[in-house]
C-alpha positions in Angstrom: -12.3 -21.2 -48.4 -11.9 -19.1 -45.2 -14.5 -16.7 -44.1 -13.4 -13.6 -42.2 -16.3 -12.5 -39.9 -15.3 -9.3 -38.3 -18.7 -8.1 -37.1 -19.1 -8.0 -33.4 -22.1 -7.0 -31.2 -19.8 -5.2 -28.8 -16.0 -4.5 -28.7 -13.9 -7.3 -27.4 -12.2 -5.1 -24.8 -15.5 -4.3 -23.1 -15.8 -8.0 -22.0 -19.2 -9.4 -20.8 -20.6 -6.2 -19.2 -22.5 -4.9 -22.2 -24.0 -8.3 -22.8 -25.2 -8.5 -19.2 -26.7 -5.0 -19.5 -28.9 -6.3 -22.3 -30.8 -8.1 -19.6 -32.5 -4.8 -18.8 -34.5 -5.3 -22.1 -36.2 -8.5 -20.9 -38.9 -7.0 -18.6 -39.8 -4.1 -21.0 -40.0 -6.6 -23.9 -42.3 -8.8 -21.8 -44.7 -5.9 -21.2 -44.5 -4.7 -24.8 -45.6 -8.1 -26.0 -48.8 -7.9 -23.9 -49.7 -4.5 -25.5 -52.5 -4.2 -28.1 -51.4 -4.5 -31.7 -51.6 -0.8 -32.3 -49.1 -0.1 -29.5 -47.1 -3.3 -29.9 -45.3 -2.5 -33.1 -44.4 1.1 -32.1 -43.0 -0.2 -28.8 -41.0 -2.9 -30.5 -39.5 -0.4 -32.9 -38.6 2.0 -30.1 -36.9 -0.9 -28.2 -35.0 -1.9 -31.3 -33.8 1.7 -31.9 -32.8 1.9 -28.2 -30.8 -1.3 -28.5 -29.1 0.0 -31.7 -28.2 3.3 -30.1 -26.8 1.4 -27.1 -24.5 -0.7 -29.3 -23.4 2.3 -31.4 -22.2 4.2 -28.3 -19.4 1.7 -28.0 -18.1 2.4 -31.5 -19.0 6.1 -32.0 -17.3 7.6 -29.0 -17.4 11.1 -30.4 -21.2 11.1 -30.5 -21.8 9.5 -27.1 -23.4 12.6 -25.5 -25.9 12.8 -28.4 -26.6 9.0 -28.3 -27.1 9.1 -24.5 -29.6 12.0 -25.0 -31.5 10.0 -27.6 -31.5 6.9 -25.4 -32.8 8.8 -22.4 -35.5 10.4 -24.7 -36.7 7.0 -25.9 -36.8 5.6 -22.3 -38.8 8.6 -21.0 -41.2 8.4 -23.9 -41.8 4.7 -23.2 -42.3 5.5 -19.5 -44.7 8.4 -20.3 -46.7 6.7 -23.1 -46.8 3.2 -21.9 -45.9 2.6 -18.2 -43.4 4.1 -15.7 -41.8 0.7 -15.3 -40.0 1.3 -18.6 -37.7 3.8 -16.9 -35.8 0.8 -15.5 -34.1 0.9 -18.8 -32.2 3.9 -17.3 -29.7 1.3 -15.9 -28.3 1.2 -19.4 -27.1 4.8 -19.1 -25.2 4.5 -15.8 -21.8 3.4 -17.0 -21.5 5.6 -20.1 -22.9 8.6 -18.2 -20.1 8.2 -15.7 -17.6 9.1 -18.4 -19.3 12.4 -19.2 -18.8 15.8 -17.6 -20.4 16.5 -14.2 -22.5 19.2 -15.8 -23.9 16.8 -18.4 -24.6 14.1 -15.8 -26.4 16.7 -13.6 -28.5 18.1 -16.4 -29.6 14.7 -17.8 -30.3 13.4 -14.3 -32.6 16.4 -13.4 -34.5 16.1 -16.7 -34.8 12.3 -16.4 -36.1 12.6 -12.8 -38.6 15.3 -13.6 -40.1 13.5 -16.6 -40.2 10.2 -14.8 -42.0 11.7 -11.8 -44.5 13.5 -14.1 -45.2 10.2 -16.0 -45.9 8.5 -12.6 -48.3 11.1 -11.2 -51.4 9.3 -12.4 -50.3 6.1 -10.7 -49.7 7.7 -7.3 -53.5 8.0 -6.8 -53.9 4.2 -7.0 -50.5 2.9 -5.8 -49.5 5.7 -3.3 -46.0 5.5 -1.8 -45.4 2.1 -3.4 -45.0 3.9 -6.8 -42.3 6.1 -5.3 -40.3 3.0 -4.1 -40.7 1.5 -7.6 -39.2 4.7 -9.1 -36.2 5.0 -6.7 -33.9 2.4 -8.3 -34.1 3.8 -11.9 -33.9 7.4 -10.8 -30.8 6.4 -8.6 -29.2 4.7 -11.6 -29.4 7.9 -13.7 -28.9 10.6 -11.1 -26.6 9.1 -8.5 -24.9 6.0 -9.8 -22.8 7.7 -12.5 -21.2 9.9 -9.9 -20.4 6.8 -7.8 -18.9 5.0 -10.8 -17.0 8.2 -11.7 -15.5 8.4 -8.1 -14.6 4.7 -8.2 -12.8 5.2 -11.5 -10.9 8.2 -10.1 -10.0 6.3 -7.0 -8.6 3.4 -9.1 -6.5 5.9 -11.2 -5.2 7.5 -8.0 -4.3 4.1 -6.6 -2.4 3.2 -9.8 -0.6 6.5 -9.7 0.3 6.0 -6.0 1.6 2.5 -6.8 3.7 3.9 -9.7 5.0 6.7 -7.4 5.9 4.2 -4.7 7.7 2.0 -7.2 9.6 5.1 -8.5 10.5 6.0 -4.9 11.8 2.5 -4.3 13.9 2.6 -7.5 15.3 6.0 -6.5 16.1 4.7 -3.0 17.9 1.7 -4.5 19.8 4.0 -6.8 20.8 6.2 -3.9 21.9 3.2 -1.9 24.0 2.0 -4.9 25.6 5.4 -5.1 26.3 5.4 -1.4 27.9 2.0 -1.5 30.0 3.1 -4.5 31.2 6.2 -2.6 32.0 4.0 0.5 34.0 1.6 -1.6 35.8 4.4 -3.3 36.6 6.3 -0.2 37.5 3.3 2.0 39.0 0.7 -0.3 40.0 2.7 -3.3 42.7 4.7 -1.6 43.8 1.6 0.4 44.3 -0.5 -2.7 46.1 2.3 -4.4 48.4 2.5 -1.4 49.0 -1.3 -1.5 49.9 -1.1 -5.2 52.4 1.7 -4.6 54.0 -0.2 -1.7 54.1 -3.3 -3.7 56.1 -1.6 -6.5 58.4 0.0 -3.9 59.0 -3.3 -2.2 59.8 -5.0 -5.5 62.5 -2.3 -6.2 64.0 -2.5 -2.7 64.4 -6.3 -2.6 67.7 -6.2 -4.3 68.9 -2.8 -3.1 67.8 -2.7 0.6 66.4 -6.0 1.8 65.8 -4.8 5.3 63.7 -1.8 4.2 61.9 -4.2 1.8 60.9 -6.4 4.7 59.6 -3.3 6.6 57.5 -2.3 3.5 56.2 -5.9 3.2 55.0 -5.8 6.9 53.3 -2.5 6.1 51.6 -4.1 3.2 50.4 -6.9 5.4 49.0 -4.4 8.0 47.4 -2.3 5.3 45.7 -5.4 3.8 44.4 -6.3 7.2 43.1 -2.8 7.7 41.4 -3.0 4.3 39.8 -6.3 5.2 38.5 -4.8 8.5 37.1 -1.8 6.6 35.3 -4.2 4.2 33.8 -6.1 7.1 32.6 -2.9 8.8 31.1 -1.7 5.5 29.2 -5.0 4.9 28.0 -5.0 8.5 26.7 -1.4 8.2 24.9 -2.4 5.0 23.1 -5.2 6.7 22.2 -3.4 9.9 18.4 -3.0 10.7 17.7 0.2 12.7 15.2 0.1 15.5 14.0 3.6 14.5 13.1 2.3 11.1 11.1 -0.5 12.7 9.2 2.1 14.7 8.0 3.7 11.4 6.9 0.3 10.0 5.2 -0.5 13.3 3.1 2.7 13.2 2.0 2.0 9.7 1.2 -1.6 10.5 -0.8 -0.8 13.6 -2.7 2.1 11.9 -3.8 -0.3 9.2 -4.9 -2.9 11.8 -6.8 -0.3 13.9 -4.4 -0.7 16.9 -3.4 2.4 18.9 0.4 2.4 19.2 2.3 4.3 21.8 6.2 4.4 21.7 8.2 5.7 24.6 11.9 5.9 23.6 13.8 8.9 25.0 16.9 8.2 22.8 14.8 8.1 19.6 12.9 11.3 20.5 16.0 13.2 21.4 17.7 12.2 18.1 14.6 13.3 16.2 14.8 16.7 17.8 18.5 16.9 17.1 17.9 16.0 13.4 15.4 18.9 13.1 17.8 21.3 14.8 20.8 20.2 12.7 19.1 19.8 9.3 20.9 23.0 8.0 24.3 21.4 8.6 25.2 18.5 6.3 28.0 17.1 8.5 25.9 17.2 11.6 22.9 15.7 9.9 24.9 12.8 8.5 26.2 12.0 12.1 22.6 11.7 13.3 21.8 9.0 10.8 23.4 6.4 13.0 21.7 4.9 16.1 22.0 6.4 19.5 21.5 3.0 21.2 24.5 1.7 23.2 24.5 -1.4 21.1 26.6 -2.8 18.4 25.1 -3.0 14.9 24.6 -6.8 15.3 22.8 -6.2 18.7 20.6 -3.5 17.3 19.7 -5.6 14.3 18.7 -8.5 16.5 16.7 -6.3 18.8 14.9 -4.6 15.8 14.1 -8.0 14.2 12.7 -9.4 17.4 10.6 -6.2 17.9 9.3 -6.7 14.3 8.3 -10.3 15.0 6.6 -9.5 18.3 4.6 -6.6 16.9 3.6 -8.7 13.9 2.2 -11.3 16.3 0.3 -8.6 18.2 -1.4 -7.5 15.0 -2.2 -11.0 13.7 -3.2 -12.9 16.9 -3.7 -10.7 19.9 -7.0 -8.9 18.9 -5.7 -5.9 20.8 -7.0 -2.4 20.7 -3.8 -0.7 21.9 -0.2 -1.5 22.3 2.5 0.3 24.3 6.2 0.1 23.5 8.8 1.3 26.0 12.6 1.3 25.7 14.7 1.5 28.9 18.5 1.8 29.1 20.2 0.7 32.3 23.8 0.4 33.2 24.1 -3.2 32.1 21.4 -3.7 29.5 18.9 -2.3 27.0 15.4 -3.4 27.6 12.5 -3.1 25.2 8.9 -3.9 26.4 5.9 -4.5 24.2 2.6 -4.7 26.0 -0.9 -5.1 24.5 -4.4 -5.4 25.8 -5.4 -8.4 23.7 -6.5 -11.9 24.7 -3.0 -12.8 26.0 -1.7 -16.3 26.5 -2.8 -19.2 28.7 -0.6 -20.4 31.5 0.2 -23.7 29.8 1.6 -21.8 26.8 3.6 -19.5 29.1 5.1 -22.4 31.0 6.2 -24.0 27.8 7.4 -20.6 26.5 4.9 -20.7 23.6 5.6 -22.2 20.2 8.1 -21.9 17.4 7.8 -18.2 17.2 8.9 -17.6 20.8 11.6 -20.2 20.4 12.9 -18.3 17.4 13.0 -15.1 19.5 15.0 -16.8 22.2 17.5 -18.2 19.7 18.1 -14.8 18.2 18.5 -13.2 21.6 20.9 -15.9 22.7 23.3 -14.9 19.9 24.0 -11.6 21.8 23.5 -13.0 25.3 20.0 -11.5 25.5 16.9 -13.0 27.1 13.2 -13.0 26.7 10.5 -12.3 29.3 6.8 -13.1 29.0 4.0 -12.1 31.3 0.2 -12.5 30.7 -2.1 -11.4 33.5 -5.4 -13.3 34.1 -7.4 -10.3 32.9 -5.9 -10.5 29.4 -3.1 -8.8 27.5 0.6 -9.9 27.1 3.8 -8.2 28.0 7.0 -9.1 26.2 10.4 -8.0 27.4 13.5 -8.1 25.2 16.8 -7.5 27.1 20.2 -7.2 25.5 23.5 -6.5 27.4 24.9 -3.0 26.7 28.0 -2.3 24.6 30.1 0.4 26.3 31.6 2.4 23.5 34.9 4.3 23.7 33.9 7.9 23.0 37.4 8.7 21.8 37.9 5.6 19.6 34.4 5.5 18.3 
C-alpha cells in the first residue's frame, strides 16, 4: 500500500529560505519559556498563531496584506506586553512586505516603528542609548529592508529584460546580415550564373552551325566564370573583414567597464563619423560611408584591428593602468597605430626577448602583411606599443 503525503510546511518552489526564517522564533521562544506560568501559555499561543500565519501567507496569496497586518500586530503586542526584544520577529515580514505596494510598506513601517518605540520607552531610563541600538535592526527590517529587496528585485527584472533585448538585437542583426548576404549573392552571382547558362545554350547551338563563333562564346564563358569566382572571393573577404572602427567601439566599452580612461585620436575615423551624420539623409551616400577610410586592404585592416584588440585586452588585464591613449597616423608609406598606457609597463628583460607568446603572436600576424611591432617601456612605468603596416595605394578610378 502506497501512502501519498502531499502536506508540506512551505511550498517547494520557495526553497530553504522560509525554513531559515523560522530561526527568528528561537530567541523569543527561549524568553517565553522563562516567563511565569500565567504569561507562559498566552505567549506560546501567540507564537503558535504567528507561525501559522507566517505559513499561510505562502499559500493564501490573496490575503497576504491582511496576514501581514495580523503578524505585525502580534509582534508588536509581544514587544509591548512582554519585552521589546520580541520585535526582532519583524525580520519575518521583510521579504513578503517587499512584494506589497509602496504605500502599504510605508504605512506599516511607520506604525511598527511608532509602537516599538513606545513599548521601549520604559527601558530607555535604565539602558539609555543601548536600547536604541537594540531596536535599530528590527526597525530597519520592517521600515527599510523591504524597499531594498524591492529595488533588488526590480533590478533583476531589468537585467533579465536587458539580456532578452540584447539577444533579440543579436538575432535581428544576424537576420539582417543573412538578408544582406542573400542580396549580395543575388546581385553579384545570380545574374552572372544566368548569363553563363544563356551563353552555354548559345554555344551548344553554334557548335554545329558556326564553330568559330562557338569558340568565341566558350572563351566568354571562361572569362565570365573567372569573373564570378573573383566576385565570390571578394564577397567572402568582405564578410570576414574586421573594421578598426568597430574595435574602437568595443575598446571604449571594455575600458569603461575596467575603469580605464580611453582617448582615441584618429582623424580618418572622426572625419567619416562627421560625414555619416551629414549624409544620413541620402541612402546611397550613407552606404558608401560604411566602408573603411583607411588606405589598407581588407586583409590588412583585419590584421590591424585584431592586433589592436589583443593589445588593448592585455592593457585591461595586466597593465593596471588608469588611462590609455590610442593614436592613428597615416604616412606616405605606412599606417601606424600607437597604444600607450600609464600602467606598470614591462621590464627590460622582457623587452629584449620581445615578451611572451602574446607578443610573438602579434609579430606573426603583422608579418603576414609585412608589418612590424614596436615596444617601448620607460623606467617610470607605462608601455607604448606601435603597430605599423605598409600602405595600400588605391586606384581612385578603378576602386
